C-alpha positions in Angstrom: 14.8 2.3 -22.2 14.2 2.4 -18.4 17.0 3.3 -16.0 15.8 0.7 -13.5 19.3 0.5 -12.0 19.1 4.1 -10.8 17.6 3.0 -7.6 17.6 4.1 -3.9 20.9 5.1 -2.4 20.6 5.9 1.4 21.4 9.6 1.9 6.1 5.5 0.1 -4.1 6.1 -1.0 -6.2 4.0 0.4 -5.8 0.3 1.1 -7.1 -3.0 0.1 -10.1 -4.0 2.2 -12.2 -6.8 0.7 -15.6 -6.9 2.2 -16.6 -7.2 5.8 -14.0 -10.0 6.3 -11.2 -7.4 6.0 -12.8 -4.5 8.0 -11.9 -3.4 11.5 -12.9 -0.1 12.9 -12.8 1.1 16.5 -10.3 3.4 18.2 -9.4 5.0 21.5 -6.7 7.4 22.7 -4.1 7.6 25.5 -1.1 9.6 26.7 1.6 9.0 24.2 4.6 10.0 26.3 3.5 7.7 29.1 3.3 4.8 26.7 6.7 5.7 25.3 8.2 5.4 28.8 6.6 2.1 29.4 7.7 0.8 26.0 11.3 1.7 26.4 11.5 0.2 29.9 9.8 -3.0 28.7 12.0 -3.4 25.6 9.1 -2.7 23.2 11.2 -0.3 21.1 14.1 -1.6 19.0 16.3 -0.1 16.3 18.6 -1.7 13.8 22.2 -0.5 14.2 23.7 2.0 11.8 27.3 2.7 11.0 27.2 6.3 9.8 28.0 9.0 12.4 25.2 11.4 11.4 21.7 10.0 12.1 18.6 10.9 10.2 16.9 12.1 13.4 17.9 14.0 16.5 17.3 12.2 19.9 14.3 14.5 20.4 12.8 13.6 17.0 13.4 9.9 17.7 11.5 10.2 21.0 8.6 12.0 19.2 8.5 9.4 16.5 8.3 6.5 19.0 5.6 8.4 21.0 3.5 8.9 17.9 3.7 5.3 16.9 2.8 4.1 20.4 -0.1 6.5 20.5 -1.7 5.2 17.3 -0.9 1.5 18.0 -2.9 2.0 21.3 -5.7 4.1 19.7 -6.4 1.6 16.9 -5.8 -1.5 19.0 -8.9 -2.3 20.9 -8.4 -3.9 24.3 -4.6 -4.0 23.8 -2.3 -2.1 21.4 -1.6 -3.3 17.9 1.4 -5.6 18.2 3.8 -3.5 16.4 5.1 -1.1 13.7 8.3 -0.8 11.8 9.4 2.7 10.7 12.1 3.8 8.3 13.2 7.3 7.3 15.8 7.9 4.5 17.3 11.4 4.4 20.1 12.5 2.0 23.6 12.5 3.5 22.5 10.8 6.7 22.2 7.2 8.0 18.8 5.7 7.4 16.6 5.6 10.5 15.0 2.2 11.4 12.8 1.8 14.4 10.8 -1.1 15.6 8.0 -0.3 18.0 6.4 -3.3 19.6 7.0 -6.9 18.5 7.3 -8.6 15.1 6.1 -11.9 16.6 3.9 -12.1 19.8 4.6 -15.8 20.3 8.4 -15.6 20.2 8.7 -12.0 21.4 11.0 -11.3 18.5 11.9 -7.7 17.6 11.6 -6.2 14.1 14.6 -6.6 11.8 15.2 -5.0 8.5 15.0 -8.4 6.6 11.4 -9.0 7.8 8.8 -9.4 5.1 5.4 -7.8 5.2 2.3 -8.1 3.0 2.2 -4.7 1.3 -1.5 -4.9 0.1 -2.4 -2.2 -2.3 1.1 -1.0 -2.7 1.0 -3.9 -5.3 -1.0 -1.5 -7.5 2.1 0.7 -8.0 3.8 -2.2 -9.6 0.8 -2.9 -11.8 0.6 0.7 -13.0 4.3 0.7 -13.7 4.0 -2.3 -16.0 1.1 -0.6 -17.8 3.2 2.5 -18.3 6.0 0.4 -19.8 3.5 -1.2 -22.2 2.3 2.3 -23.1 5.9 3.3 -23.8 6.3 0.3 -26.0 3.1 1.2 -27.8 1.4 -2.1 -26.9 -1.5 -0.2 -25.5 -2.5 3.4 -24.9 -3.7 4.9 -21.6 -6.8 6.2 -23.4 -7.7 3.0 -25.0 -11.3 1.9 -24.1 -11.2 -1.3 -22.1 -13.5 -3.0 -24.5 -10.5 -3.2 -26.8 -9.1 -6.0 -24.6 -10.8 -9.4 -24.5 -10.2 -10.2 -20.9 -12.9 -12.8 -20.6 -15.5 -10.5 -19.0 -17.9 -8.2 -20.7 -17.7 -4.9 -18.9 -20.9 -2.8 -19.5 -20.1 0.6 -21.0 -16.5 -0.7 -21.7 -16.4 1.4 -24.8 -16.4 4.6 -22.6 -14.1 3.4 -19.8 -10.4 3.9 -20.4 -7.3 2.3 -19.0 -6.5 5.8 -17.6 -9.8 6.0 -15.7 -9.2 2.5 -14.2 -5.8 3.5 -13.0 -7.1 6.9 -11.6 -10.0 5.2 -9.8 -12.4 7.2 -11.9 -14.2 4.5 -13.8 -17.4 4.5 -11.6 -17.3 0.7 -11.4 -18.7 -1.1 -8.3 -16.4 -2.7 -5.8 -16.1 -6.4 -6.4 -15.2 -7.0 -2.8 -18.4 -5.4 -1.6 -20.7 -7.7 -3.6 -22.9 -10.3 -1.9 -21.3 -13.1 -4.0 -17.8 -12.2 -2.7 -19.0 -12.0 0.9 -20.8 -15.3 0.7 -17.5 -17.1 -0.1 -16.1 -19.5 2.3 -12.6 -18.0 2.7 -9.7 -20.4 3.1 -6.0 -19.8 2.5 -5.9 -22.3 -0.3 -9.0 -21.3 -2.1 -8.9 -20.7 -5.8 -11.0 -18.1 -7.6 -10.4 -16.4 -10.9 -10.1 -12.6 -11.2 -12.6 -12.8 -14.1 -15.3 -14.1 -11.6 -14.6 -11.3 -9.2 -14.6 -8.7 -11.9 -17.9 -10.2 -13.2 -19.5 -9.7 -9.8 -18.4 -6.1 -9.6 -19.5 -5.1 -13.1 -22.9 -6.7 -12.8 -23.8 -3.9 -10.4 -25.0 -0.5 -11.6 -22.1 1.9 -11.9 -21.8 4.5 -9.2 -21.3 7.4 -11.7 -20.3 8.0 -15.3 -16.7 7.3 -16.3 -14.5 10.2 -15.3 -17.1 12.1 -13.4 -15.5 11.6 -10.0 -13.1 9.6 -7.9 -13.9 6.5 -5.9 -11.5 3.8 -4.6 -12.3 0.5 -6.2 -10.3 -2.7 -6.5 -12.3 -3.9 -9.5 -10.3 -1.4 -11.5 -7.0 -3.1 -10.8 -8.4 -6.6 -11.3 -9.3 -5.5 -14.8 -5.9 -3.8 -15.3 -4.2 -7.0 -14.3 -6.2 -9.0 -16.9 -5.4 -6.3 -19.6 -1.7 -6.8 -18.9 -2.0 -10.5 -19.2 -4.0 -10.3 -22.5 -1.4 -7.8 -24.0 1.7 -9.7 -22.9 0.4 -13.3 -23.1 1.9 -13.8 -19.7 0.8 -13.7 -16.1 0.8 -10.4 -14.2 3.2 -11.9 -11.6 5.7 -12.9 -14.2 5.5 -9.4 -15.8 6.2 -7.7 -12.5 9.0 -10.0 -11.8 10.7 -9.8 -15.2 10.2 -6.1 -15.7 10.6 -4.6 -12.2 11.7 -7.0 -9.4 14.7 -8.6 -11.1 16.1 -5.5 -13.0 15.9 -3.5 -9.8 17.4 -6.1 -7.6 14.4 -6.2 -5.3 15.5 -9.6 -4.0 13.1 -9.7 -1.0 10.0 -8.7 -3.0 7.6 -11.3 -4.5 4.3 -11.7 -6.2 3.4 -15.0 -4.4 1.4 -17.9 -5.7 0.8 -19.4 -2.3 -0.5 -18.2 1.1 2.8 -18.9 2.8 5.0 -16.1 4.0 8.7 -16.3 3.1 10.9 -16.2 6.1 11.9 -14.1 8.0 8.6 -12.2 8.3 6.8 -9.9 10.6 3.6 -11.6 11.8 0.3 -9.9 11.1 -2.6 -10.0 13.5 -6.3 -9.4 13.7 -8.6 -9.3 16.7 -10.6 -12.5 17.3 -14.1 -12.7 18.7 -12.8 -12.3 22.2 -10.8 -9.2 21.4 -7.4 -11.0 21.5 -4.8 -10.8 18.8 -4.8 -13.8 16.4 -2.0 -14.4 13.9 -3.4 -14.0 10.4 -0.1 -13.8 8.6 -0.9 -16.8 6.4 -4.7 -16.6 6.2 -5.4 -15.1 2.8 -5.3 -16.8 -0.6 -3.3 -15.0 -3.2 -6.2 -15.6 -5.6 -8.3 -13.2 -3.6 -5.8 -10.3 -3.5 -4.1 -10.8 -6.9 -3.4 -7.6 -8.9 -5.2 -5.6 -6.3 -2.9 -6.4 -3.3 -0.9 -9.6 -3.5 2.7 -8.7 -3.1 5.2 -9.2 -0.2 8.2 -7.0 0.4 10.6 -5.5 3.0 11.1 -2.0 4.2 14.5 -1.6 2.4 13.0 -2.9 -0.9 10.0 -0.7 -0.6 12.2 2.4 0.1 14.1 1.7 -3.2 10.8 1.1 -5.0 8.8 4.1 -4.0 11.7 6.5 -4.8 12.2 4.8 -8.2 8.6 4.9 -9.4 8.0 8.4 -8.1 11.2 9.6 -9.6 10.4 8.0 -12.9 13.4 5.8 -13.4 11.1 2.8 -14.2 9.5 4.2 -17.3 9.8 7.1 -19.8 9.6 10.8 -18.9 6.4 11.1 -21.0 4.6 8.3 -19.2 5.9 9.5 -15.9 4.3 12.9 -16.5 1.0 11.0 -17.0 1.5 9.1 -13.8 2.0 12.2 -11.6 -0.9 14.2 -13.0 -2.7 13.9 -9.7 -6.3 15.2 -9.5 -7.9 16.1 -6.2 -10.0 13.2 -5.0 -12.9 15.5 -4.0 -13.7 19.2 -4.0 -12.0 21.3 -1.4 -9.3 18.8 -0.6 -5.6 18.8 -1.0 -5.4 15.0 -1.4 -4.9 13.9 -5.0 -4.6 10.8 -7.0 -2.8 10.1 -10.3 -2.1 6.8 -12.1 -1.8 4.4 -9.2 -0.2 7.0 -6.9 -1.5 9.3 -4.2 -0.3 12.8 -3.3 -0.6 14.5 0.0 1.3 17.7 0.9 3.9 17.0 -1.8 4.5 13.4 -0.7 3.9 10.7 -3.4 3.2 7.1 -2.6 0.6 4.5 -1.6 -1.0 2.7 1.3 -2.0 -1.0 1.5 -4.2 -3.0 3.9 -5.3 -6.6 4.2 -5.7 -9.0 7.1 -2.7 -8.6 9.4 -1.0 -5.7 7.7 -1.3 -1.9 7.0 1.6 -0.5 5.0 2.5 3.0 3.9 5.4 4.1 1.6 5.9 7.7 0.6 8.6 9.8 -1.1 9.0 13.6 -1.0 10.8 14.7 -4.2 11.2 18.2 -2.9 13.6 17.1 -0.1 14.6 13.6 -1.3 13.1 12.0 1.8 11.6 8.5 1.9 9.2 7.5 4.7 8.0 4.0 5.4 5.6 2.7 8.1 4.5 -0.9 8.2 2.0 -2.0 10.9 1.1 -5.5 11.8 -2.7 -5.2 11.8 -5.2 -4.0 9.2 -6.7 -1.0 10.9 -7.8 1.5 8.2 -10.7 3.2 10.1 -11.1 5.8 11.3 -9.5 7.7 8.4 -6.7 7.7 7.4 -5.9 4.4 9.1 -3.2 3.5 11.6 -0.2 3.5 9.2 -1.1 6.8 7.7 -1.8 8.3 11.1 1.7 7.4 12.1 3.0 8.7 8.8 1.1 12.0 9.3 2.6 12.5 12.8 6.1 11.7 11.6 5.8 14.2 8.7 4.9 16.8 11.3 8.2 16.1 13.1 10.5 15.8 10.1 8.8 18.0 7.4 6.5 20.5 9.2 5.9 22.3 5.9 4.7 19.1 4.3 2.3 17.4 6.7 0.3 14.6 5.1 -3.4 13.6 5.6 -4.7 16.8 7.2 -7.9 16.8 5.1 -11.2 15.2 6.0 -12.0 11.7 4.5 -13.5 11.7 1.0 -17.2 11.2 0.9 -18.5 7.9 -0.5 -20.5 8.1 -3.7 -24.3 7.8 -3.1 
């Protein structure tokens, strides 16, 4: 039914940010080329070796990519730059480009390596939607079913008029569960247990922001509900469904939907600024119960490169449901940025971004040119818009695809 073996052959819209605990804002600028020179002399830039003779980038493009990464790591970093970023570019007929900028571990001074795991945050949502599309293909649900049809354990007000499609498109009008006073009153620990039903209940207890389908607003409550719908329909956990339907058939051996706070080794360490403005390791600080279907998964750059091309190309589900996925609607008037069923589109690039403590990840695919672009950053810095990972992505797209430059629009306005 699904050609899940037709996966990446070498030649990834807004992240998860639960409440004030997950938010970091400030920025400043500096001279990128000066930073590049310092970084190269100090050993801050590393690259995995490649065997092919023709590289994805020219030496001049390579220098420009490094300079762009260094500029944004500095600008979003506070007193000192964000510890690091790992970048990958896959171009048809050329060797993949891998570049580590900064360090994967401040304590050991380790460089980035391709096997390093990262928390991918809201990139998890792309897996959730793909399972939904398969269930739609199997006629176990319909994208236009009202969510009241599914007994998820929470009564969603107006559920008769909110559809699965509107949840996936971020057009339900529901309130953000991670912005509720109940959520922000929690005592967060890495071993804490909380049900998705409870978090959903906190979100839907608030007055909706707008009528279903009236506009777009990024809201993790939508995906908590979608995760529960999948569980009700399949009589299985969302993690098991993602593993059995996607991870195992595609051979994504380094990708997991974890049930513990621990990171599988090897991994790139994630950091957040402490009260004194120093980088604190937060790699293993978040309980998977908190992130769940909204942002729980862990992966590597190579696995995510295969995944983003597969789900954007439609090898994971039927052509009919893929057409539904890629019907991207502008997220606001007078903007080129658009959003479909768990996928963003900017300047022809399709993919997703994720953010949670310690990590900001972006994975995009450009079907027009068969190019995949990945940037994983070791700090959650999503403000100012479009966030550190997407700023690096934007500058790289200027270098490698000047006719398809991402994230040139102003940020979308928040609903009143």
